[in-house]
C-alpha atoms as an extended CHARMM CRD file, in Angstrom:
* protein
*
        60  EXT
         1         1  MET       CA             75.9480000000      -26.8840000000      -13.0530000000  PROA      1               0.0000000000
         2         2  TYR       CA             78.6470000000      -24.3290000000      -14.0990000000  PROA      2               0.0000000000
         3         3  LEU       CA             81.1850000000      -26.7710000000      -14.6150000000  PROA      3               0.0000000000
         4         4  ASN       CA             79.0290000000      -28.4340000000      -17.2920000000  PROA      4               0.0000000000
         5         5  VAL       CA             78.0980000000      -25.1850000000      -19.2560000000  PROA      5               0.0000000000
         6         6  GLY       CA             81.7570000000      -24.2450000000      -18.6680000000  PROA      6               0.0000000000
         7         7  LYS       CA             82.2550000000      -27.1500000000      -20.7150000000  PROA      7               0.0000000000
         8         8  CYS       CA             79.8520000000      -27.0720000000      -23.2340000000  PROA      8               0.0000000000
         9         9  HSD       CA             80.9380000000      -23.5380000000      -24.1370000000  PROA      9               0.0000000000
        10        10  GLU       CA             84.7030000000      -24.7220000000      -24.2510000000  PROA      10              0.0000000000
        11        11  ASP       CA             83.2420000000      -27.3940000000      -27.2890000000  PROA      11              0.0000000000
        12        12  LEU       CA             81.8060000000      -24.3190000000      -28.3110000000  PROA      12              0.0000000000
        13        13  ASN       CA             85.4880000000      -22.6570000000      -28.6710000000  PROA      13              0.0000000000
        14        14  ASP       CA             83.8420000000      -20.0230000000      -26.6770000000  PROA      14              0.0000000000
        15        15  PHE       CA             86.9750000000      -19.8930000000      -24.0230000000  PROA      15              0.0000000000
        16        16  ASP       CA             86.2010000000      -16.5490000000      -22.6130000000  PROA      16              0.0000000000
        17        17  ASN       CA             82.3850000000      -17.7880000000      -21.5020000000  PROA      17              0.0000000000
        18        18  ALA       CA             83.9760000000      -21.1920000000      -20.4390000000  PROA      18              0.0000000000
        19        19  ARG       CA             85.9470000000      -19.1580000000      -18.4460000000  PROA      19              0.0000000000
        20        20  LYS       CA             83.6050000000      -17.1800000000      -16.3870000000  PROA      20              0.0000000000
        21        21  ASN       CA             81.7820000000      -20.7310000000      -16.0180000000  PROA      21              0.0000000000
        22        22  TYR       CA             84.7360000000      -22.2360000000      -14.5710000000  PROA      22              0.0000000000
        23        23  GLU       CA             84.9700000000      -19.3290000000      -12.0750000000  PROA      23              0.0000000000
        24        24  LEU       CA             81.8330000000      -19.7410000000      -11.2280000000  PROA      24              0.0000000000
        25        25  ALA       CA             82.0480000000      -23.2590000000      -10.4730000000  PROA      25              0.0000000000
        26        26  HSD       CA             84.9650000000      -22.3880000000       -8.5180000000  PROA      26              0.0000000000
        27        27  SER       CA             83.7750000000      -20.2980000000       -6.5510000000  PROA      27              0.0000000000
        28        28  TYR       CA             81.5090000000      -22.8310000000       -4.8740000000  PROA      28              0.0000000000
        29        29  ILE       CA             84.2570000000      -25.2810000000       -4.2440000000  PROA      29              0.0000000000
        30        30  HSD       CA             83.9230000000      -25.4400000000       -0.5100000000  PROA      30              0.0000000000
        31        31  PHE       CA             80.1310000000      -26.4510000000       -0.5850000000  PROA      31              0.0000000000
        32        32  LEU       CA             81.3010000000      -29.8940000000       -2.5210000000  PROA      32              0.0000000000
        33        33  PRO       CA             81.5780000000      -32.9440000000       -0.6440000000  PROA      33              0.0000000000
        34        34  ASP       CA             84.5680000000      -34.4550000000        0.7330000000  PROA      34              0.0000000000
        35        35  ASP       CA             84.6120000000      -37.6150000000       -1.3140000000  PROA      35              0.0000000000
        36        36  GLY       CA             84.7950000000      -39.1220000000       -4.3390000000  PROA      36              0.0000000000
        37        37  TYR       CA             81.6800000000      -37.0410000000       -5.7380000000  PROA      37              0.0000000000
        38        38  GLY       CA             83.2660000000      -34.1680000000       -4.7290000000  PROA      38              0.0000000000
        39        39  LYS       CA             87.2670000000      -34.4010000000       -5.8260000000  PROA      39              0.0000000000
        40        40  MET       CA             85.7990000000      -35.5900000000       -9.2620000000  PROA      40              0.0000000000
        41        41  ILE       CA             83.2310000000      -32.0670000000       -9.4640000000  PROA      41              0.0000000000
        42        42  LYS       CA             86.8550000000      -30.4090000000       -8.2290000000  PROA      42              0.0000000000
        43        43  ASP       CA             89.1640000000      -32.2410000000      -10.3590000000  PROA      43              0.0000000000
        44        44  GLY       CA             86.9570000000      -31.4130000000      -13.1750000000  PROA      44              0.0000000000
        45        45  ILE       CA             86.6130000000      -27.7350000000      -12.6760000000  PROA      45              0.0000000000
        46        46  LEU       CA             90.9990000000      -27.3390000000      -11.7870000000  PROA      46              0.0000000000
        47        47  ASN       CA             90.7370000000      -29.4510000000      -15.8440000000  PROA      47              0.0000000000
        48        48  GLY       CA             88.7530000000      -27.4110000000      -16.9990000000  PROA      48              0.0000000000
        49        49  PHE       CA             90.5500000000      -24.1840000000      -16.2080000000  PROA      49              0.0000000000
        50        50  ALA       CA             94.0980000000      -25.9820000000      -17.3420000000  PROA      50              0.0000000000
        51        51  ARG       CA             92.2210000000      -26.7480000000      -20.7840000000  PROA      51              0.0000000000
        52        52  VAL       CA             91.0830000000      -22.9700000000      -21.3480000000  PROA      52              0.0000000000
        53        53  LYS       CA             94.2390000000      -21.0180000000      -20.1080000000  PROA      53              0.0000000000
        54        54  SER       CA             96.0930000000      -23.3930000000      -22.8710000000  PROA      54              0.0000000000
        55        55  SER       CA             93.5900000000      -22.5130000000      -25.5740000000  PROA      55              0.0000000000
        56        56  ASN       CA             93.2160000000      -19.8100000000      -27.5970000000  PROA      56              0.0000000000
        57        57  THR       CA             90.6760000000      -17.2170000000      -25.0970000000  PROA      57              0.0000000000
        58        58  ASN       CA             89.8830000000      -14.8590000000      -27.9770000000  PROA      58              0.0000000000
        59        59  GLY       CA             87.8340000000      -17.7820000000      -29.5150000000  PROA      59              0.0000000000
        60        60  ASP       CA             89.8980000000      -17.2730000000      -33.0980000000  PROA      60              0.0000000000
């Protein structure tokens, strides 16, 4: 859920809230299964972090 909410904030150029939600998603990463689904979600979280890191984090 936090991954999807983070992506929504990112799409709205609200990078601070996107980063907060990606951080929340990352805090639960150890609960994800060690299978294809878990890998997809883990990759999504890490890719989200990379995108907001390279974006303007002030929302300008």
